[in-house]
MARMI-623027 format. One record per atom (N, C-alpha, C): atom name; z, x, y. Coordinates in steps of 0.001 Angstrom, whole numbers, padded with zeros to 6 digits. Atoms other than C-alpha are relative to their C-alpha. Example, Ala and Ser with C-alpha at 12.3 -4.5 7.8 and 13.67 -1.06 7.14 Angstrom:
<pts>
@atom = N | c3 = 000000 | c1 = 000890 | c2 = -001190
@atom = CA | c3 = 007800 | c1 = 012300 | c2 = -004500
@atom = C | c3 = 000000 | c1 = 000900 | c2 = 001200
@atom = N | c3 = -000060 | c1 = -000820 | c2 = -001190
@atom = CA | c3 = 007140 | c1 = 013670 | c2 = -001060
@atom = C | c3 = 000730 | c1 = -000770 | c2 = 001090
</pts>
This chain:
<pts>
@atom = N | c3 = 000000 | c1 = 000835 | c2 = -001184
@atom = CA | c3 = 000000 | c1 = 000000 | c2 = 000000
@atom = C | c3 = 000000 | c1 = 000881 | c2 = 001249
@atom = N | c3 = 000092 | c1 = -000735 | c2 = -001246
@atom = CA | c3 = -000926 | c1 = 001268 | c2 = 003449
@atom = C | c3 = 001100 | c1 = -000499 | c2 = 000933
@atom = N | c3 = -001059 | c1 = 000387 | c2 = -000926
@atom = CA | c3 = 001973 | c1 = 001314 | c2 = 005878
@atom = C | c3 = -000572 | c1 = -000105 | c2 = 001410
@atom = N | c3 = 000421 | c1 = 000193 | c2 = -001380
@atom = CA | c3 = 001443 | c1 = -000002 | c2 = 009380
@atom = C | c3 = 001257 | c1 = -000147 | c2 = 000858
@atom = N | c3 = -001138 | c1 = 000150 | c2 = -000905
@atom = CA | c3 = 003673 | c1 = -000129 | c2 = 012438
@atom = C | c3 = 000310 | c1 = -001484 | c2 = 000193
@atom = N | c3 = -000383 | c1 = 001383 | c2 = -000288
@atom = CA | c3 = 005540 | c1 = -003273 | c2 = 013440
@atom = C | c3 = -000963 | c1 = -000611 | c2 = 001017
@atom = N | c3 = 000936 | c1 = 000513 | c2 = -001009
@atom = CA | c3 = 003269 | c1 = -003635 | c2 = 016481
@atom = C | c3 = -001351 | c1 = -000337 | c2 = -000622
@atom = N | c3 = 001259 | c1 = 000284 | c2 = 000694
@atom = CA | c3 = 000200 | c1 = -003428 | c2 = 014235
@atom = C | c3 = 000129 | c1 = -001254 | c2 = -000859
@atom = N | c3 = -000228 | c1 = 001186 | c2 = 000830
@atom = CA | c3 = 001705 | c1 = -006030 | c2 = 011903
@atom = C | c3 = -000015 | c1 = -001265 | c2 = 000859
@atom = N | c3 = -000005 | c1 = 001148 | c2 = -000906
@atom = CA | c3 = 002336 | c1 = -008379 | c2 = 014833
@atom = C | c3 = -001416 | c1 = -000318 | c2 = 000455
@atom = N | c3 = 001381 | c1 = 000193 | c2 = -000444
@atom = CA | c3 = -001214 | c1 = -007872 | c2 = 016102
@atom = C | c3 = -000850 | c1 = -000629 | c2 = -001102
@atom = N | c3 = 000758 | c1 = 000561 | c2 = 001128
@atom = CA | c3 = -002686 | c1 = -008561 | c2 = 012662
@atom = C | c3 = 000414 | c1 = -001431 | c2 = -000294
@atom = N | c3 = -000498 | c1 = 001352 | c2 = 000272
@atom = CA | c3 = -000475 | c1 = -011600 | c2 = 012150
@atom = C | c3 = -000518 | c1 = -000984 | c2 = 001057
@atom = N | c3 = 000544 | c1 = 000861 | c2 = -001052
@atom = CA | c3 = -001568 | c1 = -013023 | c2 = 015508
@atom = C | c3 = -001462 | c1 = -000329 | c2 = -000266
@atom = N | c3 = 001414 | c1 = 000227 | c2 = 000299
@atom = CA | c3 = -005216 | c1 = -012578 | c2 = 014564
@atom = C | c3 = -000163 | c1 = -000928 | c2 = -001196
@atom = N | c3 = 000058 | c1 = 000884 | c2 = 001163
@atom = CA | c3 = -004626 | c1 = -014190 | c2 = 011178
@atom = C | c3 = 000351 | c1 = -001433 | c2 = 000386
@atom = N | c3 = -000421 | c1 = 001333 | c2 = -000421
@atom = CA | c3 = -002801 | c1 = -017118 | c2 = 012780
@atom = C | c3 = -001086 | c1 = -000681 | c2 = 000832
@atom = N | c3 = 001060 | c1 = 000564 | c2 = -000836
@atom = CA | c3 = -005557 | c1 = -017614 | c2 = 015347
@atom = C | c3 = -001216 | c1 = -000395 | c2 = -000836
@atom = N | c3 = 001109 | c1 = 000318 | c2 = 000894
@atom = CA | c3 = -008070 | c1 = -017658 | c2 = 012491
@atom = C | c3 = 000368 | c1 = -001112 | c2 = -000979
@atom = N | c3 = -000420 | c1 = 001084 | c2 = 000877
@atom = CA | c3 = -006066 | c1 = -020389 | c2 = 010782
@atom = C | c3 = 000589 | c1 = 000442 | c2 = -001319
@atom = N | c3 = -000553 | c1 = -000547 | c2 = 001235
@atom = CA | c3 = -004709 | c1 = -018113 | c2 = 008062
@atom = C | c3 = 001516 | c1 = 000156 | c2 = 000166
@atom = N | c3 = -001425 | c1 = 000007 | c2 = -000321
@atom = CA | c3 = -001106 | c1 = -019107 | c2 = 008688
@atom = C | c3 = 000872 | c1 = 000552 | c2 = -001110
@atom = N | c3 = -000815 | c1 = -000495 | c2 = 001112
@atom = CA | c3 = 000253 | c1 = -018381 | c2 = 005229
@atom = C | c3 = -000057 | c1 = 001516 | c2 = -000079
@atom = N | c3 = 000148 | c1 = -001450 | c2 = 000025
@atom = CA | c3 = -001136 | c1 = -014849 | c2 = 005311
@atom = C | c3 = 000755 | c1 = 000634 | c2 = 001159
@atom = N | c3 = -000722 | c1 = -000499 | c2 = -001173
@atom = CA | c3 = 000258 | c1 = -014347 | c2 = 008814
@atom = C | c3 = 001506 | c1 = -000054 | c2 = -000238
@atom = N | c3 = -001423 | c1 = 000141 | c2 = 000293
@atom = CA | c3 = 003654 | c1 = -015629 | c2 = 007696
@atom = C | c3 = 000459 | c1 = 001064 | c2 = -000997
@atom = N | c3 = -000363 | c1 = -001025 | c2 = 000986
@atom = CA | c3 = 003686 | c1 = -013309 | c2 = 004687
@atom = C | c3 = 000101 | c1 = 001377 | c2 = 000636
@atom = N | c3 = -000029 | c1 = -001285 | c2 = -000691
@atom = CA | c3 = 002898 | c1 = -010335 | c2 = 006905
@atom = C | c3 = 001246 | c1 = 000119 | c2 = 000869
@atom = N | c3 = -001195 | c1 = -000037 | c2 = -000851
@atom = CA | c3 = 005691 | c1 = -011264 | c2 = 009324
@atom = C | c3 = 001275 | c1 = 000063 | c2 = -000837
@atom = N | c3 = -001171 | c1 = -000108 | c2 = 000885
@atom = CA | c3 = 008138 | c1 = -011699 | c2 = 006435
@atom = C | c3 = 000178 | c1 = 001446 | c2 = -000462
@atom = N | c3 = -000078 | c1 = -001410 | c2 = 000384
@atom = CA | c3 = 007291 | c1 = -008162 | c2 = 005310
@atom = C | c3 = 000522 | c1 = 000831 | c2 = 001172
@atom = N | c3 = -000457 | c1 = -000726 | c2 = -001189
@atom = CA | c3 = 007766 | c1 = -006890 | c2 = 008865
@atom = C | c3 = 001476 | c1 = -000275 | c2 = 000253
@atom = N | c3 = -001412 | c1 = 000357 | c2 = -000185
@atom = CA | c3 = 011075 | c1 = -008764 | c2 = 009090
@atom = C | c3 = 000873 | c1 = 000760 | c2 = -000999
@atom = N | c3 = -000745 | c1 = -000769 | c2 = 000995
@atom = CA | c3 = 012209 | c1 = -007059 | c2 = 005882
@atom = C | c3 = 000177 | c1 = 001445 | c2 = 000418
@atom = N | c3 = -000062 | c1 = -001394 | c2 = -000443
@atom = CA | c3 = 011437 | c1 = -003688 | c2 = 007429
@atom = C | c3 = 000840 | c1 = 000164 | c2 = 001265
@atom = N | c3 = -000714 | c1 = -000058 | c2 = -001282
@atom = CA | c3 = 012961 | c1 = -004465 | c2 = 010852
@atom = C | c3 = 000558 | c1 = -001370 | c2 = 000330
@atom = N | c3 = -000521 | c1 = 001359 | c2 = -000161
@atom = CA | c3 = 015139 | c1 = -007582 | c2 = 010716
@atom = C | c3 = 000464 | c1 = -000357 | c2 = 001413
@atom = N | c3 = -000487 | c1 = 000298 | c2 = -001349
@atom = CA | c3 = 016359 | c1 = -007279 | c2 = 014312
@atom = C | c3 = -001117 | c1 = -000043 | c2 = 001045
@atom = N | c3 = 001114 | c1 = -000034 | c2 = -000951
@atom = CA | c3 = 012884 | c1 = -007099 | c2 = 015903
@atom = C | c3 = -000270 | c1 = -001409 | c2 = 000522
@atom = N | c3 = 000109 | c1 = 001331 | c2 = -000587
@atom = CA | c3 = 012699 | c1 = -010025 | c2 = 018309
@atom = C | c3 = -001433 | c1 = -000544 | c2 = -000021
@atom = N | c3 = 001391 | c1 = 000446 | c2 = 000043
@atom = CA | c3 = 008896 | c1 = -010160 | c2 = 018396
@atom = C | c3 = -000380 | c1 = -000545 | c2 = -001362
@atom = N | c3 = 000258 | c1 = 000455 | c2 = 001367
@atom = CA | c3 = 008737 | c1 = -010490 | c2 = 014632
@atom = C | c3 = 000665 | c1 = -001351 | c2 = -000223
@atom = N | c3 = -000721 | c1 = 001259 | c2 = 000201
@atom = CA | c3 = 011378 | c1 = -013238 | c2 = 014635
@atom = C | c3 = -000664 | c1 = -001138 | c2 = 000768
@atom = N | c3 = 000653 | c1 = 001037 | c2 = -000796
@atom = CA | c3 = 009613 | c1 = -015134 | c2 = 017420
@atom = C | c3 = -001288 | c1 = -000461 | c2 = -000675
@atom = N | c3 = 001274 | c1 = 000360 | c2 = 000619
@atom = CA | c3 = 006213 | c1 = -015006 | c2 = 015731
@atom = C | c3 = 000219 | c1 = -000698 | c2 = -001342
@atom = N | c3 = -000317 | c1 = 000651 | c2 = 001269
@atom = CA | c3 = 007727 | c1 = -015902 | c2 = 012368
@atom = C | c3 = 000449 | c1 = -001442 | c2 = 000247
@atom = N | c3 = -000433 | c1 = 001352 | c2 = -000357
@atom = CA | c3 = 009360 | c1 = -018918 | c2 = 014035
@atom = C | c3 = -001194 | c1 = -000893 | c2 = 000345
@atom = N | c3 = 001173 | c1 = 000778 | c2 = -000421
@atom = CA | c3 = 006097 | c1 = -020083 | c2 = 015619
@atom = C | c3 = -000898 | c1 = -000316 | c2 = -001204
@atom = N | c3 = 000858 | c1 = 000209 | c2 = 001171
@atom = CA | c3 = 004098 | c1 = -019620 | c2 = 012416
@atom = C | c3 = 000645 | c1 = -001010 | c2 = -000952
@atom = N | c3 = -000699 | c1 = 000942 | c2 = 000884
@atom = CA | c3 = 006738 | c1 = -021438 | c2 = 010360
@atom = C | c3 = -000103 | c1 = -001417 | c2 = 000549
@atom = N | c3 = 000132 | c1 = 001316 | c2 = -000633
@atom = CA | c3 = 006662 | c1 = -024325 | c2 = 012846
@atom = C | c3 = -001391 | c1 = -000568 | c2 = -000241
@atom = N | c3 = 001377 | c1 = 000457 | c2 = 000188
@atom = CA | c3 = 002870 | c1 = -024510 | c2 = 012605
@atom = C | c3 = -000311 | c1 = -000351 | c2 = -001452
@atom = N | c3 = 000166 | c1 = 000328 | c2 = 001412
@atom = CA | c3 = 003137 | c1 = -024620 | c2 = 008814
@atom = C | c3 = 000828 | c1 = -001226 | c2 = -000405
@atom = N | c3 = -000823 | c1 = 001157 | c2 = 000298
@atom = CA | c3 = 005525 | c1 = -027550 | c2 = 009069
@atom = C | c3 = 001325 | c1 = 000350 | c2 = -000646
@atom = N | c3 = -001261 | c1 = -000472 | c2 = 000579
@atom = CA | c3 = 008472 | c1 = -025461 | c2 = 007881
@atom = C | c3 = 001043 | c1 = 000044 | c2 = 001113
@atom = N | c3 = -000837 | c1 = 000136 | c2 = -001186
@atom = CA | c3 = 010771 | c1 = -026744 | c2 = 010592
@atom = C | c3 = 001370 | c1 = 000659 | c2 = -000153
@atom = N | c3 = -001316 | c1 = -000616 | c2 = 000199
@atom = CA | c3 = 014066 | c1 = -025590 | c2 = 009074
@atom = C | c3 = -000095 | c1 = 001518 | c2 = 000126
@atom = N | c3 = 000193 | c1 = -001454 | c2 = -000095
@atom = CA | c3 = 012761 | c1 = -022036 | c2 = 008683
@atom = C | c3 = -000266 | c1 = 000414 | c2 = 001443
@atom = N | c3 = 000311 | c1 = -000303 | c2 = -001396
@atom = CA | c3 = 011400 | c1 = -022125 | c2 = 012235
@atom = C | c3 = 001270 | c1 = -000012 | c2 = 000850
@atom = N | c3 = -001249 | c1 = 000099 | c2 = -000765
@atom = CA | c3 = 014763 | c1 = -023226 | c2 = 013618
@atom = C | c3 = 000919 | c1 = 001171 | c2 = -000320
@atom = N | c3 = -000839 | c1 = -001137 | c2 = 000382
@atom = CA | c3 = 016597 | c1 = -020534 | c2 = 011651
@atom = C | c3 = -000452 | c1 = 001273 | c2 = 000696
@atom = N | c3 = 000526 | c1 = -001179 | c2 = -000695
@atom = CA | c3 = 014310 | c1 = -017857 | c2 = 013087
@atom = C | c3 = 000307 | c1 = -000067 | c2 = 001485
@atom = N | c3 = -000257 | c1 = 000160 | c2 = -001432
@atom = CA | c3 = 014688 | c1 = -019246 | c2 = 016602
@atom = C | c3 = 001472 | c1 = 000223 | c2 = 000328
@atom = N | c3 = -001431 | c1 = -000188 | c2 = -000229
@atom = CA | c3 = 018472 | c1 = -019296 | c2 = 016304
@atom = C | c3 = 000381 | c1 = 001485 | c2 = -000001
@atom = N | c3 = -000296 | c1 = -001440 | c2 = 000055
@atom = CA | c3 = 018458 | c1 = -015589 | c2 = 015447
@atom = C | c3 = -000418 | c1 = 000697 | c2 = 001286
@atom = N | c3 = 000449 | c1 = -000592 | c2 = -001254
@atom = CA | c3 = 016718 | c1 = -014954 | c2 = 018753
@atom = C | c3 = 001022 | c1 = -000171 | c2 = 001124
@atom = N | c3 = -000959 | c1 = 000309 | c2 = -001063
@atom = CA | c3 = 019573 | c1 = -016393 | c2 = 020795
@atom = C | c3 = 001227 | c1 = 000874 | c2 = -000133
</pts>
């Protein structure tokens, strides 16, 4: 597996989400969250993607971690 930076992961996840590939974007952000659980950008994007997938509880949990 090729390692990428958190910023690269966020950029790729945004592109995937914009292309409608929400599950793939979510999986990438979950991997990034595993590597850097305190990264606010990852948590925010994971929250937004989860919301768009209809996973409201997961979205709220991510959002709460941002506060």
